[in-house]
C-alpha positions in Angstrom: 10.0 30.3 -13.5 9.3 33.3 -15.8 9.8 36.8 -14.5 6.8 39.0 -14.2 6.6 42.2 -16.3 6.5 44.2 -13.1 9.8 42.7 -11.9 11.5 43.3 -15.3 10.2 46.9 -15.3 11.4 47.5 -11.8 14.8 46.1 -12.7 15.0 48.4 -15.8 14.0 51.4 -13.7 17.0 50.7 -11.4 19.3 50.6 -14.4 20.2 47.0 -13.9 20.0 44.1 -16.3 17.6 41.3 -15.3 19.4 38.6 -13.5 19.4 35.2 -15.3 17.3 32.5 -13.7 20.4 30.4 -13.2 22.1 33.1 -11.1 18.9 33.6 -9.1 18.7 29.8 -8.4 22.4 29.7 -7.4 21.9 32.7 -5.0 18.8 31.1 -3.5 20.7 27.9 -2.9 23.6 29.7 -1.4 21.2 31.6 0.9 19.7 28.3 2.0 23.1 26.8 2.7 24.1 29.8 4.7 20.9 29.6 6.7 21.5 25.9 7.4 25.1 26.5 8.4 23.9 29.0 11.0 22.4 26.3 13.2 23.5 27.4 16.7 25.8 25.1 18.5 24.6 24.2 22.0 26.3 25.8 24.9 29.6 24.0 25.6 28.5 21.2 28.0 30.6 20.6 31.1 30.5 16.9 30.5 33.6 15.7 28.6 31.6 13.1 26.7 29.1 15.7 25.5 31.9 18.0 24.5 33.4 15.2 22.3 30.0 14.5 20.9 29.4 18.2 20.0 32.8 18.3 18.2 32.0 15.0 16.4 28.6 16.2 15.3 29.9 19.5 14.1 32.6 17.8 12.1 30.1 15.3 10.6 27.8 18.2 9.7 30.5 20.1 7.9 31.4 16.9 6.0 27.7 16.2 4.9 27.3 19.9 4.0 30.2 19.7 1.6 29.1 16.4 0.2 25.5 17.7 -0.4 26.9 20.8 -2.1 29.3 19.0 -4.4 26.8 16.4 -5.4 24.1 19.0 -6.1 26.6 21.1 -8.2 27.6 18.0 -10.2 23.9 17.2 -10.9 23.2 20.7 -11.9 26.2 20.7 -14.2 25.1 17.5 -15.8 21.7 19.0 -16.4 23.2 22.1 -18.1 25.5 19.9 -20.3 22.6 17.7 -21.5 20.8 18.8 -24.6 17.4 17.4 -25.6 17.9 14.4 -27.8 21.3 13.4 -26.3 20.1 9.9 -25.5 21.3 7.3 -27.9 20.0 3.8 -28.2 22.5 1.8 -30.1 25.1 -1.0 -29.5 27.9 1.4 -28.4 26.0 3.5 -26.0 24.2 0.7 -24.0 20.6 1.4 -23.1 21.0 5.2 -23.1 20.2 7.7 -20.5 23.3 7.1 -18.3 23.7 10.8 -17.8 20.2 11.0 -16.4 20.9 8.0 -14.1 24.1 9.7 -12.9 22.3 12.9 -12.3 19.5 11.2 -10.4 22.0 9.3 -8.3 23.8 12.5 -7.4 20.5 14.2 -6.4 19.5 11.2 -4.3 22.9 11.2 -2.5 22.7 15.0 -2.0 19.2 14.5 -0.4 20.5 11.7 1.8 23.3 14.1 3.0 20.7 16.7 3.8 18.7 14.2 5.8 21.8 13.4 7.8 22.3 17.1 8.4 18.8 17.3 9.8 19.5 14.4 12.1 22.7 16.0 13.3 20.8 19.3 13.9 18.2 17.4 15.9 21.0 15.8 18.1 22.5 19.3 18.7 19.1 20.6 19.8 18.8 17.6 22.2 22.2 18.4 23.6 21.1 21.9 24.2 17.9 21.0 26.0 19.5 18.1 28.0 17.7 15.2 26.4 20.7 13.9 24.3 21.5 10.2 24.9 17.9 9.2 25.8 16.0 6.9 23.6 13.1 8.7 21.9 11.0 5.6 22.1 11.4 4.1 25.6 13.2 6.9 27.3 16.1 4.7 28.5 19.7 5.9 28.2 21.4 5.1 24.9 24.8 3.3 25.4 27.8 5.6 25.0 29.4 3.2 22.6 26.3 3.5 20.3 26.4 7.3 20.5 30.2 7.3 19.7 29.5 5.2 16.6 26.3 7.1 15.6 26.3 10.4 17.4 22.9 11.4 16.0 21.2 8.1 17.2 17.6 8.7 18.4 16.9 5.1 19.6 18.6 2.6 21.8 19.7 -0.7 20.3 16.6 -2.5 21.7 14.1 -0.1 20.2 16.0 0.2 16.9 16.1 -3.6 16.5 12.4 -3.8 17.1 12.8 -5.5 20.5 14.7 -8.5 19.1 17.4 -8.1 21.8 14.8 -8.3 24.6 14.1 -12.0 24.0 
């Protein structure tokens, strides 16, 4: 996004060089990551199972944060390394555009990790307000085995499978 003349003038008045757009984008991304990392952990529950779930959720969240960050950095690096006209269509290079495909894959995987982080944050909120472990569809308890396998599960097995297990 181009800088406005006002912003450039204000920066010159302060005796600073205008920051490159790349640095600004990186700073903005870092700020978003820091804000996301500040999701408050729920109060430590007295229930041992919930304590284990909080620990598991926090560990998973950290793992997904790292994956999202690394994948986004790789995609950004590929975009910087690519130059217009880099795509070749000949016998040796295959169909061309593999760098674009790799970049899109990394961006998609990064987005999936962010969705998982949102699900974990939602589960942490539910632990905090006492609704964790209840199906969001039918209100019945979700089996502990399911919650151990998928700590951010929102639905019980019956609701997730569309009622097939009720037959």
